[in-house]
PAMIZA-130958 format. One record per residue (C-alpha): residue number from 1; residue in three letters; x, y, z. Coordinates in steps of 0.2 Angstrom, whole numbers, plus 5000, padded with zeros to 4 digits. Layout:
<sites>
+-----+-----+------+------+------+
!   k !   r !    X !    Y !    Z !
+-----+-----+------+------+------+
! NUM ! ALA !    X !    Y !    Z !
...
+-----+-----+------+------+------+
</sites>
This chain:
<sites>
+-----+-----+------+------+------+
!   k !   r !    X !    Y !    Z !
+-----+-----+------+------+------+
!   1 ! UNK ! 5538 ! 5338 ! 5723 !
!   2 ! UNK ! 5553 ! 5331 ! 5717 !
!   3 ! UNK ! 5566 ! 5346 ! 5717 !
!   4 ! UNK ! 5559 ! 5360 ! 5709 !
!   5 ! UNK ! 5548 ! 5349 ! 5698 !
!   6 ! UNK ! 5529 ! 5344 ! 5700 !
!   7 ! UNK ! 5528 ! 5325 ! 5699 !
!   8 ! UNK ! 5512 ! 5319 ! 5685 !
!   9 ! UNK ! 5498 ! 5321 ! 5698 !
!  10 ! UNK ! 5503 ! 5339 ! 5699 !
!  11 ! UNK ! 5506 ! 5342 ! 5683 !
!  12 ! UNK ! 5487 ! 5336 ! 5681 !
!  13 ! UNK ! 5484 ! 5347 ! 5696 !
!  14 ! UNK ! 5489 ! 5361 ! 5690 !
!  15 ! UNK ! 5484 ! 5357 ! 5669 !
!  16 ! UNK ! 5465 ! 5356 ! 5677 !
!  17 ! UNK ! 5466 ! 5370 ! 5688 !
!  18 ! UNK ! 5473 ! 5382 ! 5675 !
!  19 ! UNK ! 5457 ! 5377 ! 5662 !
!  20 ! UNK ! 5444 ! 5379 ! 5677 !
!  21 ! UNK ! 5453 ! 5397 ! 5679 !
!  22 ! UNK ! 5447 ! 5400 ! 5661 !
!  23 ! UNK ! 5430 ! 5395 ! 5662 !
!  24 ! UNK ! 5429 ! 5411 ! 5674 !
!  25 ! UNK ! 5436 ! 5421 ! 5665 !
!  26 ! UNK ! 5424 ! 5417 ! 5651 !
!  27 ! UNK ! 5411 ! 5418 ! 5663 !
!  28 ! UNK ! 5418 ! 5434 ! 5667 !
!  29 ! UNK ! 5420 ! 5441 ! 5650 !
!  30 ! UNK ! 5403 ! 5436 ! 5645 !
!  31 ! UNK ! 5394 ! 5445 ! 5659 !
!  32 ! UNK ! 5403 ! 5461 ! 5656 !
!  33 ! UNK ! 5402 ! 5459 ! 5636 !
!  34 ! UNK ! 5385 ! 5447 ! 5633 !
!  35 ! UNK ! 5375 ! 5467 ! 5632 !
!  36 ! UNK ! 5387 ! 5469 ! 5616 !
!  37 ! UNK ! 5382 ! 5452 ! 5606 !
!  38 ! UNK ! 5367 ! 5453 ! 5607 !
!  39 ! UNK ! 5367 ! 5471 ! 5602 !
!  40 ! UNK ! 5379 ! 5473 ! 5590 !
!  41 ! UNK ! 5390 ! 5460 ! 5585 !
!  42 ! UNK ! 5375 ! 5444 ! 5583 !
!  43 ! UNK ! 5359 ! 5454 ! 5585 !
!  44 ! UNK ! 5352 ! 5438 ! 5576 !
!  45 ! UNK ! 5354 ! 5427 ! 5592 !
!  46 ! UNK ! 5350 ! 5439 ! 5603 !
!  47 ! UNK ! 5337 ! 5429 ! 5612 !
!  48 ! UNK ! 5347 ! 5414 ! 5613 !
!  49 ! UNK ! 5362 ! 5423 ! 5621 !
!  50 ! UNK ! 5351 ! 5429 ! 5634 !
!  51 ! UNK ! 5360 ! 5415 ! 5646 !
!  52 ! UNK ! 5374 ! 5414 ! 5635 !
!  53 ! UNK ! 5383 ! 5410 ! 5651 !
!  54 ! UNK ! 5373 ! 5394 ! 5657 !
!  55 ! UNK ! 5383 ! 5383 ! 5645 !
!  56 ! UNK ! 5399 ! 5390 ! 5653 !
!  57 ! UNK ! 5391 ! 5386 ! 5671 !
!  58 ! UNK ! 5385 ! 5371 ! 5669 !
!  59 ! UNK ! 5401 ! 5365 ! 5662 !
!  60 ! UNK ! 5413 ! 5373 ! 5677 !
!  61 ! UNK ! 5403 ! 5364 ! 5688 !
!  62 ! UNK ! 5404 ! 5347 ! 5678 !
!  63 ! UNK ! 5421 ! 5351 ! 5676 !
!  64 ! UNK ! 5425 ! 5354 ! 5696 !
!  65 ! UNK ! 5415 ! 5339 ! 5698 !
!  66 ! UNK ! 5426 ! 5329 ! 5689 !
!  67 ! UNK ! 5441 ! 5336 ! 5693 !
!  68 ! UNK ! 5440 ! 5333 ! 5711 !
!  69 ! UNK ! 5438 ! 5351 ! 5715 !
!  70 ! UNK ! 5418 ! 5353 ! 5718 !
!  71 ! UNK ! 5417 ! 5356 ! 5738 !
!  72 ! UNK ! 5397 ! 5353 ! 5743 !
!  73 ! UNK ! 5391 ! 5365 ! 5756 !
!  74 ! UNK ! 5374 ! 5368 ! 5767 !
!  75 ! UNK ! 5371 ! 5384 ! 5756 !
!  76 ! UNK ! 5370 ! 5378 ! 5740 !
!  77 ! UNK ! 5363 ! 5358 ! 5747 !
!  78 ! UNK ! 5349 ! 5369 ! 5751 !
!  79 ! UNK ! 5347 ! 5377 ! 5738 !
!  80 ! UNK ! 5345 ! 5363 ! 5725 !
!  81 ! UNK ! 5334 ! 5352 ! 5738 !
!  82 ! UNK ! 5322 ! 5369 ! 5738 !
!  83 ! UNK ! 5323 ! 5369 ! 5719 !
!  84 ! UNK ! 5321 ! 5353 ! 5717 !
!  85 ! UNK ! 5304 ! 5353 ! 5727 !
!  86 ! UNK ! 5300 ! 5370 ! 5719 !
!  87 ! UNK ! 5300 ! 5364 ! 5700 !
!  88 ! UNK ! 5290 ! 5346 ! 5709 !
!  89 ! UNK ! 5277 ! 5361 ! 5714 !
!  90 ! UNK ! 5278 ! 5370 ! 5701 !
!  91 ! UNK ! 5274 ! 5357 ! 5688 !
!  92 ! UNK ! 5259 ! 5347 ! 5701 !
!  93 ! UNK ! 5252 ! 5361 ! 5708 !
!  94 ! UNK ! 5258 ! 5378 ! 5702 !
!  95 ! UNK ! 5259 ! 5384 ! 5682 !
!  96 ! UNK ! 5263 ! 5367 ! 5675 !
!  97 ! UNK ! 5275 ! 5368 ! 5663 !
!  98 ! UNK ! 5294 ! 5361 ! 5666 !
!  99 ! UNK ! 5301 ! 5369 ! 5656 !
! 100 ! UNK ! 5300 ! 5385 ! 5664 !
! 101 ! UNK ! 5302 ! 5377 ! 5680 !
! 102 ! UNK ! 5317 ! 5371 ! 5675 !
! 103 ! UNK ! 5322 ! 5389 ! 5669 !
! 104 ! UNK ! 5320 ! 5396 ! 5686 !
! 105 ! UNK ! 5328 ! 5384 ! 5694 !
! 106 ! UNK ! 5344 ! 5386 ! 5685 !
! 107 ! UNK ! 5346 ! 5402 ! 5696 !
! 108 ! UNK ! 5347 ! 5392 ! 5713 !
! 109 ! UNK ! 5355 ! 5377 ! 5703 !
! 110 ! UNK ! 5365 ! 5379 ! 5692 !
! 111 ! UNK ! 5373 ! 5397 ! 5695 !
! 112 ! UNK ! 5373 ! 5396 ! 5713 !
! 113 ! UNK ! 5384 ! 5385 ! 5714 !
! 114 ! UNK ! 5398 ! 5392 ! 5703 !
! 115 ! UNK ! 5400 ! 5405 ! 5717 !
! 116 ! UNK ! 5409 ! 5391 ! 5728 !
! 117 ! UNK ! 5420 ! 5386 ! 5712 !
! 118 ! UNK ! 5423 ! 5400 ! 5710 !
! 119 ! UNK ! 5428 ! 5405 ! 5728 !
! 120 ! UNK ! 5439 ! 5384 ! 5725 !
! 121 ! UNK ! 5448 ! 5388 ! 5710 !
! 122 ! UNK ! 5453 ! 5408 ! 5713 !
! 123 ! UNK ! 5467 ! 5410 ! 5725 !
! 124 ! UNK ! 5471 ! 5432 ! 5731 !
! 125 ! UNK ! 5480 ! 5436 ! 5717 !
! 126 ! UNK ! 5466 ! 5430 ! 5705 !
! 127 ! UNK ! 5456 ! 5444 ! 5712 !
! 128 ! UNK ! 5469 ! 5454 ! 5711 !
! 129 ! UNK ! 5473 ! 5453 ! 5695 !
! 130 ! UNK ! 5452 ! 5453 ! 5689 !
! 131 ! UNK ! 5451 ! 5467 ! 5700 !
! 132 ! UNK ! 5466 ! 5476 ! 5689 !
! 133 ! UNK ! 5458 ! 5470 ! 5673 !
! 134 ! UNK ! 5438 ! 5476 ! 5677 !
! 135 ! UNK ! 5447 ! 5493 ! 5682 !
! 136 ! UNK ! 5457 ! 5496 ! 5664 !
! 137 ! UNK ! 5440 ! 5490 ! 5657 !
! 138 ! UNK ! 5428 ! 5504 ! 5667 !
! 139 ! UNK ! 5442 ! 5518 ! 5656 !
! 140 ! UNK ! 5435 ! 5512 ! 5639 !
! 141 ! UNK ! 5416 ! 5509 ! 5648 !
! 142 ! UNK ! 5415 ! 5528 ! 5655 !
! 143 ! UNK ! 5418 ! 5535 ! 5638 !
! 144 ! UNK ! 5405 ! 5523 ! 5630 !
! 145 ! UNK ! 5391 ! 5528 ! 5642 !
! 146 ! UNK ! 5394 ! 5547 ! 5639 !
! 147 ! UNK ! 5393 ! 5544 ! 5620 !
! 148 ! UNK ! 5374 ! 5535 ! 5626 !
! 149 ! UNK ! 5370 ! 5548 ! 5637 !
! 150 ! UNK ! 5374 ! 5563 ! 5624 !
! 151 ! UNK ! 5366 ! 5553 ! 5608 !
! 152 ! UNK ! 5350 ! 5550 ! 5602 !
! 153 ! UNK ! 5342 ! 5533 ! 5605 !
! 154 ! UNK ! 5342 ! 5530 ! 5586 !
! 155 ! UNK ! 5361 ! 5532 ! 5586 !
! 156 ! UNK ! 5371 ! 5515 ! 5583 !
! 157 ! UNK ! 5379 ! 5515 ! 5602 !
! 158 ! UNK ! 5362 ! 5515 ! 5607 !
! 159 ! UNK ! 5354 ! 5502 ! 5598 !
! 160 ! UNK ! 5345 ! 5491 ! 5609 !
! 161 ! UNK ! 5342 ! 5472 ! 5609 !
! 162 ! UNK ! 5342 ! 5462 ! 5591 !
! 163 ! UNK ! 5348 ! 5478 ! 5585 !
! 164 ! UNK ! 5330 ! 5487 ! 5591 !
! 165 ! UNK ! 5331 ! 5505 ! 5584 !
! 166 ! UNK ! 5322 ! 5510 ! 5598 !
! 167 ! UNK ! 5337 ! 5511 ! 5607 !
! 168 ! UNK ! 5343 ! 5503 ! 5624 !
! 169 ! UNK ! 5342 ! 5516 ! 5636 !
! 170 ! UNK ! 5329 ! 5518 ! 5649 !
! 171 ! UNK ! 5318 ! 5535 ! 5653 !
! 172 ! UNK ! 5331 ! 5546 ! 5666 !
! 173 ! UNK ! 5327 ! 5564 ! 5668 !
! 174 ! UNK ! 5327 ! 5582 ! 5659 !
! 175 ! UNK ! 5324 ! 5573 ! 5642 !
! 176 ! UNK ! 5341 ! 5561 ! 5643 !
! 177 ! UNK ! 5340 ! 5544 ! 5645 !
! 178 ! UNK ! 5352 ! 5531 ! 5655 !
! 179 ! UNK ! 5365 ! 5522 ! 5648 !
! 180 ! UNK ! 5367 ! 5504 ! 5647 !
! 181 ! UNK ! 5384 ! 5502 ! 5642 !
! 182 ! UNK ! 5390 ! 5487 ! 5635 !
! 183 ! UNK ! 5374 ! 5477 ! 5644 !
! 184 ! UNK ! 5359 ! 5472 ! 5637 !
! 185 ! UNK ! 5352 ! 5484 ! 5651 !
! 186 ! UNK ! 5354 ! 5498 ! 5661 !
! 187 ! UNK ! 5355 ! 5489 ! 5678 !
! 188 ! UNK ! 5370 ! 5480 ! 5668 !
! 189 ! UNK ! 5380 ! 5498 ! 5667 !
! 190 ! UNK ! 5376 ! 5502 ! 5687 !
! 191 ! UNK ! 5381 ! 5484 ! 5695 !
! 192 ! UNK ! 5399 ! 5483 ! 5684 !
! 193 ! UNK ! 5400 ! 5502 ! 5690 !
! 194 ! UNK ! 5395 ! 5496 ! 5709 !
! 195 ! UNK ! 5408 ! 5481 ! 5708 !
! 196 ! UNK ! 5422 ! 5494 ! 5701 !
! 197 ! UNK ! 5421 ! 5504 ! 5716 !
! 198 ! UNK ! 5427 ! 5492 ! 5729 !
! 199 ! UNK ! 5442 ! 5487 ! 5716 !
! 200 ! UNK ! 5446 ! 5506 ! 5718 !
! 201 ! UNK ! 5444 ! 5511 ! 5735 !
! 202 ! UNK ! 5456 ! 5494 ! 5741 !
! 203 ! UNK ! 5468 ! 5497 ! 5727 !
! 204 ! UNK ! 5470 ! 5517 ! 5734 !
! 205 ! UNK ! 5476 ! 5507 ! 5750 !
! 206 ! UNK ! 5485 ! 5493 ! 5741 !
! 207 ! UNK ! 5490 ! 5506 ! 5729 !
! 208 ! UNK ! 5506 ! 5495 ! 5724 !
! 209 ! UNK ! 5497 ! 5481 ! 5719 !
! 210 ! UNK ! 5489 ! 5493 ! 5704 !
! 211 ! UNK ! 5497 ! 5503 ! 5690 !
! 212 ! UNK ! 5496 ! 5519 ! 5697 !
! 213 ! UNK ! 5489 ! 5528 ! 5682 !
! 214 ! UNK ! 5477 ! 5515 ! 5678 !
! 215 ! UNK ! 5472 ! 5519 ! 5697 !
! 216 ! UNK ! 5471 ! 5537 ! 5692 !
! 217 ! UNK ! 5460 ! 5537 ! 5675 !
! 218 ! UNK ! 5445 ! 5520 ! 5684 !
! 219 ! UNK ! 5442 ! 5532 ! 5696 !
! 220 ! UNK ! 5441 ! 5545 ! 5687 !
! 221 ! UNK ! 5429 ! 5536 ! 5675 !
! 222 ! UNK ! 5421 ! 5530 ! 5691 !
! 223 ! UNK ! 5415 ! 5547 ! 5697 !
! 224 ! UNK ! 5410 ! 5553 ! 5679 !
! 225 ! UNK ! 5399 ! 5536 ! 5680 !
! 226 ! UNK ! 5388 ! 5541 ! 5693 !
! 227 ! UNK ! 5379 ! 5557 ! 5687 !
! 228 ! UNK ! 5381 ! 5549 ! 5669 !
! 229 ! UNK ! 5371 ! 5533 ! 5673 !
! 230 ! UNK ! 5357 ! 5543 ! 5683 !
! 231 ! UNK ! 5356 ! 5529 ! 5694 !
! 232 ! UNK ! 5351 ! 5531 ! 5713 !
! 233 ! UNK ! 5355 ! 5514 ! 5715 !
! 234 ! UNK ! 5376 ! 5518 ! 5709 !
! 235 ! UNK ! 5376 ! 5530 ! 5718 !
! 236 ! UNK ! 5371 ! 5523 ! 5735 !
! 237 ! UNK ! 5382 ! 5506 ! 5732 !
! 238 ! UNK ! 5396 ! 5520 ! 5730 !
! 239 ! UNK ! 5392 ! 5526 ! 5746 !
! 240 ! UNK ! 5389 ! 5510 ! 5757 !
! 241 ! UNK ! 5408 ! 5505 ! 5746 !
! 242 ! UNK ! 5415 ! 5522 ! 5755 !
! 243 ! UNK ! 5409 ! 5519 ! 5772 !
! 244 ! UNK ! 5417 ! 5501 ! 5769 !
! 245 ! UNK ! 5434 ! 5511 ! 5768 !
! 246 ! UNK ! 5431 ! 5521 ! 5781 !
! 247 ! UNK ! 5428 ! 5508 ! 5794 !
! 248 ! UNK ! 5446 ! 5501 ! 5789 !
! 249 ! UNK ! 5453 ! 5516 ! 5794 !
! 250 ! UNK ! 5442 ! 5513 ! 5811 !
! 251 ! UNK ! 5446 ! 5499 ! 5814 !
! 252 ! UNK ! 5464 ! 5498 ! 5808 !
! 253 ! UNK ! 5471 ! 5516 ! 5814 !
! 254 ! UNK ! 5487 ! 5514 ! 5800 !
! 255 ! UNK ! 5474 ! 5514 ! 5786 !
! 256 ! UNK ! 5468 ! 5531 ! 5790 !
! 257 ! UNK ! 5482 ! 5541 ! 5781 !
! 258 ! UNK ! 5479 ! 5531 ! 5764 !
! 259 ! UNK ! 5461 ! 5536 ! 5765 !
! 260 ! UNK ! 5464 ! 5552 ! 5769 !
! 261 ! UNK ! 5474 ! 5557 ! 5755 !
! 262 ! UNK ! 5460 ! 5544 ! 5743 !
! 263 ! UNK ! 5446 ! 5553 ! 5748 !
! 264 ! UNK ! 5455 ! 5570 ! 5746 !
! 265 ! UNK ! 5461 ! 5565 ! 5730 !
! 266 ! UNK ! 5444 ! 5561 ! 5725 !
! 267 ! UNK ! 5435 ! 5578 ! 5728 !
! 268 ! UNK ! 5450 ! 5585 ! 5719 !
! 269 ! UNK ! 5447 ! 5576 ! 5704 !
! 270 ! UNK ! 5428 ! 5578 ! 5707 !
! 271 ! UNK ! 5429 ! 5595 ! 5706 !
! 272 ! UNK ! 5439 ! 5594 ! 5691 !
! 273 ! UNK ! 5427 ! 5584 ! 5682 !
! 274 ! UNK ! 5412 ! 5596 ! 5687 !
! 275 ! UNK ! 5421 ! 5608 ! 5681 !
! 276 ! UNK ! 5418 ! 5598 ! 5663 !
! 277 ! UNK ! 5402 ! 5607 ! 5654 !
! 278 ! UNK ! 5396 ! 5588 ! 5646 !
! 279 ! UNK ! 5398 ! 5584 ! 5665 !
! 280 ! UNK ! 5389 ! 5597 ! 5675 !
! 281 ! UNK ! 5373 ! 5593 ! 5662 !
! 282 ! UNK ! 5373 ! 5574 ! 5668 !
! 283 ! UNK ! 5375 ! 5581 ! 5688 !
! 284 ! UNK ! 5361 ! 5592 ! 5682 !
! 285 ! UNK ! 5353 ! 5579 ! 5676 !
! 286 ! UNK ! 5355 ! 5564 ! 5690 !
! 287 ! UNK ! 5351 ! 5578 ! 5704 !
! 288 ! UNK ! 5334 ! 5583 ! 5698 !
! 289 ! UNK ! 5331 ! 5563 ! 5695 !
! 290 ! UNK ! 5338 ! 5559 ! 5711 !
! 291 ! UNK ! 5326 ! 5575 ! 5722 !
! 292 ! UNK ! 5313 ! 5572 ! 5713 !
! 293 ! UNK ! 5313 ! 5550 ! 5715 !
! 294 ! UNK ! 5316 ! 5554 ! 5734 !
! 295 ! UNK ! 5303 ! 5564 ! 5732 !
! 296 ! UNK ! 5292 ! 5553 ! 5727 !
! 297 ! UNK ! 5297 ! 5539 ! 5739 !
! 298 ! UNK ! 5295 ! 5550 ! 5754 !
! 299 ! UNK ! 5312 ! 5556 ! 5754 !
! 300 ! UNK ! 5328 ! 5548 ! 5758 !
! 301 ! UNK ! 5322 ! 5536 ! 5773 !
! 302 ! UNK ! 5307 ! 5532 ! 5761 !
! 303 ! UNK ! 5320 ! 5527 ! 5748 !
! 304 ! UNK ! 5332 ! 5517 ! 5761 !
! 305 ! UNK ! 5316 ! 5510 ! 5770 !
! 306 ! UNK ! 5307 ! 5502 ! 5757 !
! 307 ! UNK ! 5319 ! 5495 ! 5745 !
! 308 ! UNK ! 5332 ! 5489 ! 5757 !
! 309 ! UNK ! 5319 ! 5484 ! 5776 !
! 310 ! UNK ! 5302 ! 5484 ! 5771 !
! 311 ! UNK ! 5306 ! 5471 ! 5756 !
! 312 ! UNK ! 5307 ! 5457 ! 5768 !
! 313 ! UNK ! 5290 ! 5462 ! 5777 !
! 314 ! UNK ! 5282 ! 5464 ! 5760 !
! 315 ! UNK ! 5285 ! 5448 ! 5755 !
! 316 ! UNK ! 5278 ! 5439 ! 5772 !
! 317 ! UNK ! 5263 ! 5451 ! 5773 !
! 318 ! UNK ! 5258 ! 5451 ! 5752 !
! 319 ! UNK ! 5261 ! 5431 ! 5754 !
! 320 ! UNK ! 5240 ! 5429 ! 5760 !
! 321 ! UNK ! 5237 ! 5432 ! 5742 !
! 322 ! UNK ! 5246 ! 5419 ! 5734 !
! 323 ! UNK ! 5245 ! 5398 ! 5736 !
! 324 ! UNK ! 5253 ! 5390 ! 5748 !
! 325 ! UNK ! 5269 ! 5383 ! 5736 !
! 326 ! UNK ! 5264 ! 5399 ! 5726 !
! 327 ! UNK ! 5262 ! 5399 ! 5707 !
! 328 ! UNK ! 5277 ! 5389 ! 5701 !
! 329 ! UNK ! 5296 ! 5390 ! 5700 !
! 330 ! UNK ! 5300 ! 5403 ! 5685 !
! 331 ! UNK ! 5284 ! 5413 ! 5684 !
! 332 ! UNK ! 5292 ! 5428 ! 5691 !
! 333 ! UNK ! 5306 ! 5428 ! 5677 !
! 334 ! UNK ! 5302 ! 5438 ! 5662 !
! 335 ! UNK ! 5305 ! 5422 ! 5650 !
! 336 ! UNK ! 5292 ! 5412 ! 5660 !
! 337 ! UNK ! 5279 ! 5425 ! 5662 !
! 338 ! UNK ! 5280 ! 5424 ! 5641 !
! 339 ! UNK ! 5278 ! 5405 ! 5640 !
! 340 ! UNK ! 5264 ! 5406 ! 5656 !
! 341 ! UNK ! 5257 ! 5421 ! 5654 !
! 342 ! UNK ! 5259 ! 5427 ! 5633 !
! 343 ! UNK ! 5266 ! 5442 ! 5642 !
! 344 ! UNK ! 5283 ! 5446 ! 5645 !
! 345 ! UNK ! 5280 ! 5457 ! 5660 !
! 346 ! UNK ! 5286 ! 5452 ! 5677 !
! 347 ! UNK ! 5273 ! 5446 ! 5685 !
! 348 ! UNK ! 5277 ! 5449 ! 5705 !
! 349 ! UNK ! 5284 ! 5467 ! 5700 !
! 350 ! UNK ! 5304 ! 5470 ! 5703 !
! 351 ! UNK ! 5306 ! 5468 ! 5721 !
! 352 ! UNK ! 5315 ! 5450 ! 5721 !
! 353 ! UNK ! 5310 ! 5442 ! 5738 !
! 354 ! UNK ! 5292 ! 5447 ! 5732 !
! 355 ! UNK ! 5295 ! 5435 ! 5717 !
! 356 ! UNK ! 5301 ! 5421 ! 5726 !
! 357 ! UNK ! 5287 ! 5420 ! 5735 !
! 358 ! UNK ! 5274 ! 5424 ! 5721 !
! 359 ! UNK ! 5285 ! 5410 ! 5713 !
! 360 ! UNK ! 5288 ! 5398 ! 5727 !
! 361 ! UNK ! 5276 ! 5401 ! 5742 !
! 362 ! UNK ! 5277 ! 5408 ! 5759 !
! 363 ! UNK ! 5287 ! 5392 ! 5767 !
! 364 ! UNK ! 5299 ! 5389 ! 5752 !
! 365 ! UNK ! 5299 ! 5405 ! 5748 !
! 366 ! UNK ! 5306 ! 5413 ! 5766 !
! 367 ! UNK ! 5318 ! 5396 ! 5767 !
! 368 ! UNK ! 5326 ! 5404 ! 5752 !
! 369 ! UNK ! 5328 ! 5423 ! 5758 !
! 370 ! UNK ! 5333 ! 5415 ! 5772 !
! 371 ! UNK ! 5350 ! 5405 ! 5765 !
! 372 ! UNK ! 5353 ! 5419 ! 5756 !
! 373 ! UNK ! 5353 ! 5431 ! 5769 !
! 374 ! UNK ! 5363 ! 5418 ! 5780 !
! 375 ! UNK ! 5376 ! 5414 ! 5765 !
! 376 ! UNK ! 5379 ! 5435 ! 5767 !
! 377 ! UNK ! 5380 ! 5433 ! 5783 !
! 378 ! UNK ! 5393 ! 5422 ! 5784 !
! 379 ! UNK ! 5405 ! 5432 ! 5770 !
! 380 ! UNK ! 5402 ! 5447 ! 5782 !
! 381 ! UNK ! 5409 ! 5439 ! 5796 !
! 382 ! UNK ! 5422 ! 5433 ! 5789 !
! 383 ! UNK ! 5429 ! 5448 ! 5779 !
! 384 ! UNK ! 5428 ! 5456 ! 5792 !
! 385 ! UNK ! 5440 ! 5445 ! 5802 !
! 386 ! UNK ! 5451 ! 5445 ! 5787 !
! 387 ! UNK ! 5449 ! 5464 ! 5789 !
! 388 ! UNK ! 5456 ! 5466 ! 5807 !
! 389 ! UNK ! 5471 ! 5454 ! 5803 !
! 390 ! UNK ! 5474 ! 5467 ! 5787 !
! 391 ! UNK ! 5468 ! 5458 ! 5772 !
! 392 ! UNK ! 5456 ! 5472 ! 5767 !
! 393 ! UNK ! 5450 ! 5466 ! 5749 !
! 394 ! UNK ! 5436 ! 5453 ! 5755 !
! 395 ! UNK ! 5431 ! 5467 ! 5765 !
! 396 ! UNK ! 5429 ! 5480 ! 5750 !
! 397 ! UNK ! 5420 ! 5467 ! 5740 !
! 398 ! UNK ! 5411 ! 5463 ! 5753 !
! 399 ! UNK ! 5402 ! 5479 ! 5751 !
! 400 ! UNK ! 5395 ! 5475 ! 5736 !
! 401 ! UNK ! 5389 ! 5458 ! 5740 !
! 402 ! UNK ! 5377 ! 5466 ! 5756 !
! 403 ! UNK ! 5367 ! 5473 ! 5742 !
! 404 ! UNK ! 5367 ! 5464 ! 5730 !
! 405 ! UNK ! 5366 ! 5444 ! 5735 !
! 406 ! UNK ! 5351 ! 5444 ! 5747 !
! 407 ! UNK ! 5341 ! 5458 ! 5738 !
! 408 ! UNK ! 5348 ! 5455 ! 5716 !
! 409 ! UNK ! 5335 ! 5454 ! 5704 !
! 410 ! UNK ! 5340 ! 5435 ! 5701 !
! 411 ! UNK ! 5329 ! 5434 ! 5687 !
! 412 ! UNK ! 5337 ! 5444 ! 5677 !
! 413 ! UNK ! 5353 ! 5436 ! 5669 !
! 414 ! UNK ! 5366 ! 5450 ! 5673 !
! 415 ! UNK ! 5360 ! 5454 ! 5690 !
! 416 ! UNK ! 5361 ! 5435 ! 5693 !
! 417 ! UNK ! 5380 ! 5436 ! 5684 !
! 418 ! UNK ! 5386 ! 5449 ! 5695 !
! 419 ! UNK ! 5380 ! 5443 ! 5711 !
! 420 ! UNK ! 5388 ! 5425 ! 5709 !
! 421 ! UNK ! 5405 ! 5433 ! 5702 !
! 422 ! UNK ! 5406 ! 5445 ! 5719 !
! 423 ! UNK ! 5403 ! 5431 ! 5727 !
! 424 ! UNK ! 5415 ! 5418 ! 5721 !
! 425 ! UNK ! 5427 ! 5433 ! 5724 !
! 426 ! UNK ! 5426 ! 5438 ! 5739 !
! 427 ! UNK ! 5427 ! 5416 ! 5745 !
! 428 ! UNK ! 5444 ! 5417 ! 5734 !
! 429 ! UNK ! 5450 ! 5434 ! 5741 !
! 430 ! UNK ! 5448 ! 5425 ! 5761 !
! 431 ! UNK ! 5456 ! 5410 ! 5757 !
! 432 ! UNK ! 5472 ! 5409 ! 5767 !
+-----+-----+------+------+------+
</sites>
């Protein structure tokens, strides 16, 4: 620096960093509104728009490399090496389709490293600003899913991918459908509000960093979204985030008063919402599905055990039915299954770890799973240290990551995008 003006090199550095920040914002906005483009704006381009964020991810990686912002790390290196091995084995031993193998490899070679670009380029204030924006978007998003919840599947707001008149909702309960919001599928709505929750709790603990009216309206939107979504996953995600916030009060007693006030206000808002007939109907639908699904899966213990602890055991125990190197990278994606088998159905079901071992085999698959687990554990421990020193944002955001980075269904582009975004935001918030 010379006086208050940067030298030419600093100008170039700041300009390049700003350019990359804009690219990250494009990635974020396409993640949230990609489904709207595929359903309402450009339905005739629904298929190519499925991977609309892939060129953005590629540009972010190449630009970060060119401008000197890309930093190699063991996690990215491991994913790239394992994916390259997976491509070779898929073509030579597995399904034999190079394009399917490359489509499957892009999860780990293209998108996963973008987490670290986001973490390098953004700073703490950038993450806070993204949080403010997400909370603002949550308000009209809640109104949209309410319209979708109470409208027939033939209505314009419920139009499916490519303008499908059969609707984009997914079976819920009592004749009501799970609404997708602006997303292609209902899981996008669940993931979006699951990411809203950490920011809502963070801003209640740091209310001076956001407009109070926006925070209150976003809180109402989050509470309304839980029954309107008819999603147990969203309920569990918000519960996990709430427990993380309680932990901040246990380790830092000065947060206890703020947290108690926030919970009192949340309960008051929830009580007022329950008096509204539209929300009360959604609550009844949600409760019916919650109780019915829990009973079918053996209660809460069965849900938690099967979904979060039994998945690894099943991925390992079920691997004896597959070749040592799997059926081939990309075969477990919907696009890959269509190209290889001629059907869009998921070959290995919806469980992520089973898909990984099914595609890449026991050895490589378990190494990929362990890489994701170790990375999540690293985020968790680093966030815990920052939380103890008074920085709460990474700790609240990592409550989303502990569920979605290890077991998020990355074969589905929206789930992949939210994992990449959240992981990158935590890395950025961890920076001093």
